[in-house]
C-alpha positions as CSV (number, residue, x, y, z in Angstrom):
1,M,5.5,-1.6,-52.3
2,T,5.3,0.6,-49.0
3,A,1.7,1.4,-49.4
4,R,0.8,-2.2,-50.1
5,S,2.6,-3.3,-46.9
6,G,0.9,-0.5,-45.0
7,R,-2.5,-2.0,-46.2
8,F,-1.5,-5.5,-45.2
9,R,-0.7,-4.1,-41.7
10,N,-3.9,-2.5,-41.4
11,L,-5.6,-5.6,-42.6
12,R,-3.9,-7.7,-39.9
13,R,-4.8,-5.1,-37.2
14,S,-8.4,-5.1,-38.4
15,L,-8.5,-8.9,-38.3
16,A,-7.1,-9.0,-34.8
17,G,-9.5,-6.4,-33.6
18,I,-12.5,-8.6,-35.0
19,R,-11.2,-11.6,-33.5
20,A,-10.8,-10.1,-30.0
21,A,-14.5,-8.6,-30.4
22,A,-15.8,-12.0,-31.3
23,L,-14.3,-13.5,-28.3
24,V,-15.7,-10.9,-26.0
25,A,-19.2,-11.2,-27.7
26,A,-19.1,-14.9,-27.3
27,A,-18.3,-14.7,-23.7
28,L,-21.0,-12.2,-23.0
29,L,-23.5,-14.5,-24.8
30,S,-22.4,-17.5,-22.6
31,A,-22.7,-15.3,-19.6
32,Q,-26.3,-14.4,-20.5
33,L,-27.3,-17.8,-21.2
34,T,-25.7,-19.6,-18.0
35,G,-25.9,-16.7,-15.5
36,C,-23.0,-15.2,-13.7
37,D,-24.3,-16.3,-10.2
38,R,-22.1,-19.4,-9.9
39,Q,-20.6,-20.0,-6.5
40,P,-17.6,-22.3,-6.6
41,G,-17.4,-25.0,-4.0
42,G,-21.3,-25.6,-3.7
43,T,-21.5,-29.0,-5.2
44,Q,-19.3,-31.7,-6.8
45,E,-20.7,-30.5,-10.1
46,H,-19.4,-27.0,-9.4
47,A,-16.1,-28.4,-8.4
48,E,-15.8,-30.0,-11.8
49,E,-16.7,-26.8,-13.5
50,F,-13.7,-24.9,-12.6
51,R,-11.0,-26.8,-14.6
52,R,-9.2,-24.0,-16.1
53,I,-7.9,-21.5,-13.3
54,V,-5.7,-18.2,-13.5
55,V,-4.1,-17.1,-10.4
56,L,-3.1,-13.6,-9.9
57,S,-1.8,-13.6,-6.3
58,P,1.5,-15.3,-5.2
59,A,-0.1,-16.1,-1.7
60,V,-3.1,-17.7,-3.5
61,A,-0.7,-19.7,-5.8
62,E,1.2,-21.1,-2.8
63,M,-2.0,-22.3,-1.2
64,L,-3.0,-23.8,-4.5
65,E,0.2,-25.7,-4.7
66,A,-0.1,-27.0,-1.0
67,L,-3.5,-28.3,-1.8
68,D,-2.4,-29.9,-5.1
69,G,-4.5,-27.7,-7.2
70,L,-1.7,-26.3,-9.6
71,D,-2.8,-28.9,-12.3
72,R,-5.9,-26.8,-13.2
73,V,-3.9,-23.7,-13.4
74,V,-3.5,-22.3,-17.1
75,G,-2.2,-18.8,-16.4
76,A,-0.7,-16.7,-13.7
77,G,-0.3,-13.0,-12.9
78,D,2.8,-10.9,-13.3
79,F,4.4,-12.0,-10.1
80,G,7.1,-14.1,-8.8
81,P,9.4,-15.7,-8.1
82,W,7.1,-18.5,-6.8
83,P,6.1,-21.1,-6.8
84,D,8.4,-22.8,-9.3
85,A,5.7,-24.9,-10.8
86,L,4.1,-21.8,-12.6
87,T,7.3,-21.1,-14.5
88,G,6.5,-21.2,-18.1
89,L,2.8,-20.5,-17.8
90,P,1.2,-17.7,-19.8
91,R,1.2,-14.3,-17.9
92,V,-1.9,-12.2,-17.8
93,G,-0.9,-9.0,-16.3
94,G,-1.5,-7.6,-12.8
95,Y,-4.1,-8.3,-10.2
96,D,-5.8,-5.0,-10.8
97,A,-5.6,-4.9,-14.6
98,P,-5.5,-8.4,-15.9
99,N,-5.4,-8.8,-19.8
100,V,-9.0,-9.8,-20.6
101,E,-8.5,-11.0,-24.1
102,R,-5.7,-13.2,-22.8
103,L,-8.0,-14.8,-20.0
104,L,-10.6,-15.4,-22.9
105,E,-8.0,-17.0,-25.1
106,L,-7.1,-19.3,-22.1
107,E,-10.7,-20.2,-21.8
108,C,-10.3,-19.5,-18.1
109,D,-13.4,-20.2,-16.0
110,L,-12.1,-19.1,-12.6
111,V,-9.8,-16.3,-11.5
112,L,-8.3,-16.6,-8.0
113,T,-6.8,-13.3,-6.7
114,A,-6.3,-11.2,-3.6
115,H,-9.0,-8.9,-2.5
116,S,-8.4,-5.1,-3.4
117,E,-10.5,-2.1,-3.8
118,A,-8.3,-1.0,-6.6
119,A,-9.2,-4.2,-8.6
120,T,-12.9,-4.2,-8.2
121,N,-13.8,-2.7,-11.5
122,A,-11.5,-5.1,-13.3
123,H,-13.0,-8.1,-11.4
124,M,-16.7,-7.0,-12.3
125,R,-15.7,-6.8,-15.8
126,L,-14.5,-10.3,-15.9
127,E,-17.7,-11.6,-14.1
128,D,-19.7,-9.6,-16.7
129,L,-17.8,-11.9,-19.3
130,G,-18.7,-15.0,-17.5
131,I,-15.5,-15.6,-15.7
132,Q,-16.0,-16.2,-12.0
133,V,-13.7,-14.2,-9.7
134,E,-12.7,-15.3,-6.3
135,A,-11.0,-12.4,-4.5
136,L,-9.5,-13.8,-1.2
137,D,-8.5,-11.5,1.5
138,T,-5.0,-12.5,2.6
139,S,-4.0,-9.3,4.2
140,T,-4.0,-10.6,7.9
141,Y,-3.3,-13.7,9.6
142,E,-6.8,-14.7,10.0
143,G,-7.6,-13.7,6.4
144,V,-4.9,-16.2,5.2
145,F,-6.6,-18.9,7.4
146,R,-10.2,-18.1,5.9
147,S,-8.6,-18.0,2.3
148,L,-7.0,-21.4,2.8
149,R,-10.3,-22.7,4.0
150,R,-12.1,-21.2,1.1
151,L,-9.7,-22.8,-1.4
152,G,-10.3,-26.1,0.3
153,A,-13.9,-25.8,-0.4
154,I,-13.5,-24.9,-4.0
155,L,-11.0,-27.8,-4.7
156,Y,-13.0,-30.3,-2.5
157,R,-9.9,-30.7,-0.2
158,D,-11.3,-29.3,3.0
159,E,-9.5,-31.9,5.1
160,A,-6.1,-30.9,3.6
161,A,-6.8,-27.2,4.1
162,R,-7.7,-27.9,7.8
163,S,-4.5,-29.9,8.4
164,I,-2.2,-27.2,6.9
165,E,-4.0,-24.6,9.0
166,A,-3.6,-26.5,12.2
167,R,0.2,-26.9,11.3
168,L,0.6,-23.3,10.6
169,R,-1.1,-22.2,13.9
170,D,1.0,-24.6,15.9
171,E,4.1,-23.0,14.5
172,L,3.0,-19.5,15.1
173,N,2.0,-20.6,18.7
174,A,5.4,-21.8,19.2
175,V,7.0,-18.5,18.1
176,A,4.8,-16.6,20.5
177,A,5.6,-19.0,23.3
178,M,9.3,-18.1,22.7
179,T,8.7,-14.4,23.3
180,K,6.4,-14.8,26.3
181,G,7.9,-12.6,29.1
182,L,10.5,-10.8,27.0
183,R,10.7,-7.1,26.9
184,R,8.9,-5.7,23.8
185,R,11.2,-3.7,21.7
186,R,10.0,-0.8,19.8
187,V,10.0,-1.8,16.1
188,L,9.6,0.1,12.8
189,V,8.7,-1.6,9.7
190,V,9.2,0.5,6.6
191,V,7.3,-0.5,3.4
192,G,7.9,2.6,1.2
193,R,10.2,5.6,0.8
194,D,9.8,9.0,-0.9
195,P,7.3,9.3,0.6
196,L,7.9,7.2,3.8
197,Y,5.2,4.6,4.5
198,V,5.2,2.3,7.4
199,A,3.2,-0.8,8.6
200,G,0.3,0.1,11.1
201,P,-2.5,-1.7,12.8
202,G,-4.7,-3.9,10.7
203,S,-1.7,-5.2,8.6
204,H,-0.4,-8.7,8.9
205,V,3.0,-7.0,9.6
206,D,1.6,-5.5,12.8
207,E,0.5,-9.0,14.0
208,M,3.9,-10.4,13.0
209,I,5.7,-7.7,15.1
210,R,3.4,-8.7,18.1
211,L,4.1,-12.3,17.8
212,A,7.9,-12.0,17.3
213,G,8.0,-9.9,20.8
214,G,7.9,-6.4,19.5
215,S,5.8,-3.2,19.9
216,N,5.0,-1.4,16.6
217,V,6.0,2.1,16.8
218,A,3.3,2.9,14.3
219,H,0.6,1.4,16.4
220,D,-1.6,4.4,16.3
221,A,-1.7,4.8,12.5
222,L,-4.9,5.2,10.9
223,A,-4.5,2.7,8.2
224,P,-2.6,-0.6,7.8
225,Y,-0.1,1.2,5.6
226,Q,0.2,4.8,6.2
227,Q,2.5,7.7,5.0
228,V,4.1,9.3,8.1
229,S,6.5,12.3,8.6
230,L,10.1,11.3,9.3
231,E,10.0,13.6,12.4
232,V,7.3,11.4,14.0
233,I,9.5,8.4,13.5
234,L,12.5,10.1,15.0
235,E,10.5,11.0,18.0
236,R,9.4,7.5,18.7
237,M,13.0,6.3,18.9
238,P,12.7,2.8,17.3
239,E,14.9,0.1,18.8
240,V,14.7,-2.0,15.7
241,I,14.2,-0.8,12.0
242,I,13.2,-3.3,9.5
243,D,13.3,-1.8,6.1
244,A,11.5,-3.5,3.3
245,S,10.9,-0.6,1.0
246,D,13.2,-1.6,-1.9
247,N,12.9,-4.7,-4.2
248,R,15.2,-3.4,-6.8
249,P,18.4,-5.6,-7.9
250,G,21.3,-4.4,-6.0
251,S,19.4,-3.0,-3.1
252,P,21.0,-3.2,0.4
253,R,20.4,-6.3,2.4
254,G,21.4,-7.5,5.8
255,R,22.2,-5.6,8.9
256,Q,23.6,-2.2,8.3
257,P,22.5,1.3,8.9
258,G,22.2,2.5,5.3
259,K,20.3,5.8,4.9
260,W,19.2,5.5,8.7
261,G,22.8,6.1,9.7
262,E,22.0,9.8,9.3
263,W,20.4,9.6,12.7
264,P,23.0,7.9,14.9
265,F,21.0,8.9,18.1
266,L,18.4,6.3,17.2
267,P,18.6,3.2,19.4
268,A,18.4,1.1,16.2
269,V,21.2,2.7,14.7
270,R,23.2,2.9,17.9
271,D,22.8,-0.7,18.6
272,E,23.3,-1.9,15.1
273,R,19.7,-3.1,14.7
274,V,18.8,-1.7,11.2
275,Y,17.9,-4.5,8.8
276,W,17.3,-4.3,5.1
277,V,15.0,-7.0,3.9
278,D,13.6,-8.1,0.5
279,P,10.0,-7.1,0.7
280,G,8.9,-10.5,-0.8
281,L,10.0,-12.1,2.5
282,L,7.7,-9.9,4.8
283,L,5.2,-8.2,2.9
284,I,3.4,-11.1,1.2
285,P,1.4,-13.0,3.5
286,G,0.3,-16.5,3.0
287,L,1.5,-20.0,4.1
288,R,4.9,-18.4,4.8
289,L,3.5,-16.7,7.8
290,P,5.6,-18.8,10.4
291,E,8.7,-18.2,8.2
292,M,8.3,-14.6,8.1
293,T,7.4,-14.5,11.7
294,R,10.5,-16.4,12.8
295,L,12.7,-14.1,10.5
296,A,11.1,-11.1,12.5
297,G,12.1,-12.8,15.7
298,R,15.6,-13.1,14.7
299,M,15.9,-9.4,14.0
300,I,13.8,-8.4,17.1
301,H,15.0,-10.7,19.6
302,P,18.2,-12.4,18.2
303,E,19.3,-13.4,21.7
304,T,16.3,-15.7,21.7
305,F,15.9,-16.7,17.9
306,G,19.4,-16.4,16.8
307,E,21.0,-13.6,14.7
308,A,19.5,-13.2,11.0
309,G,22.4,-13.4,8.4
310,E,22.4,-11.3,5.4
311,E,21.4,-14.4,3.2
312,S,18.2,-14.7,5.1
313,M,17.1,-11.4,4.0
314,R,17.4,-12.1,0.3
315,L,14.8,-13.7,-1.8
316,P,16.0,-15.9,-4.6
317,R,15.2,-14.4,-8.0
318,T,14.9,-17.7,-9.8
319,G,12.1,-19.1,-7.5
320,G,11.8,-21.4,-4.6
321,R,11.2,-20.8,-0.9
322,K,13.7,-20.3,1.8
323,E,13.6,-20.6,5.5
324,G,13.5,-17.2,7.3
């Protein structure tokens, strides 16, 4: 009986392998017959082509929601907890290693994701299988706006995209106006620990600090996110520390010294300006740029924006957006 059960298990595995190979072969044949040079957003006919979309980036998913494009989404990446409308959809893996067989099963014809060098090989493989990949650069403020316009073109909702962009720019300009003339406090934003990583120039966080009335202590870093020594940070005496390095349940949140309390001579520790924030509130740029910039303003210049409470530094685990 045991040997027979083993043969059945082997047979089932063989059939599953054959089925997966058939799916891949069919996709490759389709790609050879139709070509892989499709460019979404070119004509109304192309707009009708992309009816089964998988989205691998939360920022892009929020843009789709704002543009009323979620009705075309049949699967999502392993991210969360927003937008709520994606709850219950099949999950297809990370942006850098999506489950190819799952995408083929979903008959996906367009993957919307964030640009990443680490994901280049995965994206090329998908395009070889005839699945169009649109990798949008949402790593900066202007990148978010370009991505929004691109999605508007893909969905033929250009006017809606322009309207959303104009509203976001107005909100950001209002934040910048509130900090005009204020003394720029030295700000450190921590994005990783052990080793220590901070946000540097070229990141949306650097722009966020500037708009919120701060000066990035890592302004001369060589990369948008760079590993630095603790000694360098201590020498630069940050006046505000925003630590967004930990997204584990039970991680510290709110205004408290935490581990930074080991260096009481730091102005941020002395003046009780150390904030522990869920990384999802500050490190994922997208339509929430004004929200995260206002939240940064409340930590950098509470006398102007109002003090940030602990609740404003927590991201709901069950979905939904919250005002920063």
